[in-house]
Every structure is written in structure tokens, then in C-alpha cells.
C-alpha positions as CSV (number, residue, x, y, z in Angstrom):
1,X,145.1,183.7,2.7
2,X,148.4,182.3,2.2
3,X,151.5,183.6,2.8
4,X,154.7,184.4,1.5
5,X,158.1,181.2,2.0
6,X,158.8,181.9,5.4
7,X,162.2,184.0,4.6
8,X,159.8,186.6,3.4
9,X,158.0,187.4,6.2
10,X,157.8,189.7,8.6
11,X,159.2,188.7,12.1
12,X,159.0,189.9,15.4
13,X,162.2,191.6,17.5
14,X,161.5,189.1,20.0
15,X,162.1,186.3,17.6
16,X,164.4,183.6,18.4
17,X,168.0,183.0,16.7
18,X,166.7,180.5,14.3
19,X,169.5,177.8,16.1
20,X,167.6,178.2,19.1
21,X,164.9,176.3,17.9
22,X,166.7,173.0,16.9
23,X,168.4,173.5,20.8
24,X,165.3,174.3,22.7
25,X,163.3,171.4,20.8
26,X,166.2,168.9,21.6
27,X,165.8,169.0,25.0
28,X,162.1,169.5,25.1
29,X,161.4,166.5,23.3
30,X,164.4,165.2,25.7
31,X,161.8,165.6,28.4
32,X,158.6,165.0,27.5
33,X,159.8,161.1,26.1
34,X,161.6,161.0,29.8
35,X,157.9,162.2,31.3
36,X,156.1,160.0,29.1
37,X,157.7,156.8,30.1
38,X,158.1,157.6,34.2
39,X,153.9,158.2,33.8
40,X,153.1,154.5,31.9
41,X,155.6,152.8,33.9
42,X,153.8,154.2,37.3
43,X,150.4,154.8,36.7
44,X,147.8,152.0,36.4
45,X,146.1,150.3,33.6
46,X,143.0,153.3,33.5
47,X,145.7,156.0,34.3
48,X,148.1,155.1,31.1
49,X,145.5,154.3,29.0
50,X,144.1,158.6,29.6
51,X,147.7,159.7,29.3
52,X,148.5,157.8,26.3
53,X,144.9,158.8,24.3
54,X,146.0,162.0,25.3
55,X,150.2,161.8,24.5
56,X,149.3,160.9,21.3
57,X,146.9,164.3,20.5
58,X,149.4,165.9,22.0
59,X,152.3,164.4,19.7
60,X,150.2,164.3,16.8
61,X,149.6,168.6,16.9
62,X,153.2,169.2,17.8
63,X,153.6,167.3,14.0
64,X,150.7,169.2,12.5
65,X,152.6,172.9,13.0
66,X,155.1,172.3,10.7
67,X,152.8,171.3,7.6
68,X,150.2,174.3,8.7
69,X,153.0,176.6,9.0
70,X,155.2,175.5,6.3
71,X,154.0,173.6,3.3
72,X,150.5,175.3,3.6
73,X,151.3,178.8,4.4
74,X,148.9,179.7,6.4
75,X,149.5,181.3,9.9
76,X,146.8,181.9,11.4
77,X,145.3,178.3,11.1
78,X,149.2,177.2,12.5
79,X,148.5,179.9,15.5
80,X,145.1,178.0,16.5
81,X,146.8,174.3,16.3
82,X,149.8,176.0,18.4
83,X,147.5,177.7,20.6
84,X,145.5,173.8,20.8
85,X,148.9,172.5,21.6
86,X,149.5,174.0,23.7
87,X,146.6,173.8,26.4
88,X,147.3,169.9,25.3
89,X,150.6,170.4,27.0
90,X,149.8,171.9,30.0
91,X,146.6,168.8,30.1
92,X,149.4,166.7,29.2
93,X,151.5,168.1,32.9
94,X,147.9,167.7,34.3
95,X,147.7,164.0,33.7
96,X,151.0,163.4,35.1
97,X,150.3,165.0,37.8
98,X,148.7,163.1,38.9
99,X,150.3,159.9,38.5
100,X,154.5,161.8,39.5
101,X,154.1,165.3,40.7
102,X,157.5,165.3,40.0
103,X,157.2,163.9,35.9
104,X,155.2,166.4,35.5
105,X,157.0,169.7,36.3
106,X,159.4,168.2,33.2
107,X,157.0,169.4,31.2
108,X,156.8,172.5,32.4
109,X,159.2,173.7,29.8
110,X,157.4,172.2,27.3
111,X,154.0,174.2,28.1
112,X,156.0,177.3,27.8
113,X,157.2,177.6,25.1
114,X,154.9,176.3,23.4
115,X,152.9,178.6,24.7
116,X,155.4,181.3,23.4
117,X,155.3,179.5,20.4
118,X,151.3,180.5,19.7
119,X,152.3,184.1,20.5
120,X,155.0,183.9,18.3
121,X,152.5,182.3,15.1
122,X,150.3,184.9,16.2
123,X,152.8,187.8,15.9
124,X,153.6,186.7,12.8
125,X,150.1,185.7,11.0
126,X,149.7,189.3,12.4
127,X,152.4,191.2,11.0
128,X,152.0,188.8,7.6
């Protein structure tokens, strides 16, 4: 079911101020890029290939949420996509930990934020 444009959606009281998203995503992308670079520089060929596949999948899932939620206006589908992104992010941290455990710590905020985004998307879908 298609929903109203974003401004017309009923959002939960715990929905962050709009400027939060740009600030948070900037930091998360910086951490993600740094962690990926560290893993790629430290991993053997097999683990690097495995990490690269997981990394590309993660970036594709990350990029897919916006058009599904905003353009297609499919909040339940976006919630499922966000849950897949969260699982992918946890898997990415797990793969990073196999190569450089300290680097995986940099991915924890990304995993936490995607879990929060999933809960937020589910809440919006339920309300609309």
C-alpha cells in the first residue's frame, strides 16, 4: 500500500530532529569507509574477497532504502529492507572482526543505527 508523502506521515514521538540524519550518516559513512579500508589492507585474498562481497551487498541495501521508502512510498517494504541492512551490517562487523577486531568496533554504531532505523521505519509503517 502506498502512503502519503513523508511530510504527511504520522511519526512517533521519538523521531529525531531532521538534521540528525545528515550528521549521523556522515559519521557512519566515515567509519564504514575507514573500517573497510583497514580490513582490505590487512586481509588475505580470500577474506578480502569475502568482505568485499559483503561490503557491496551492504552498500546496495543501504542505497535501496531511500527509493523504497520515499519514492515508492512502501514503508513495510522499506522496513523489511532495513532489517536486511541491519543483518548485513552485523555480518560486516563479524567479517571485519575476523581480520582486525578493533576495526569491527567502528562498525558497531552503524549496526546500532540501522537497527534504530528499522524500528523507526516499522513504527512509521504501523502508524500509516
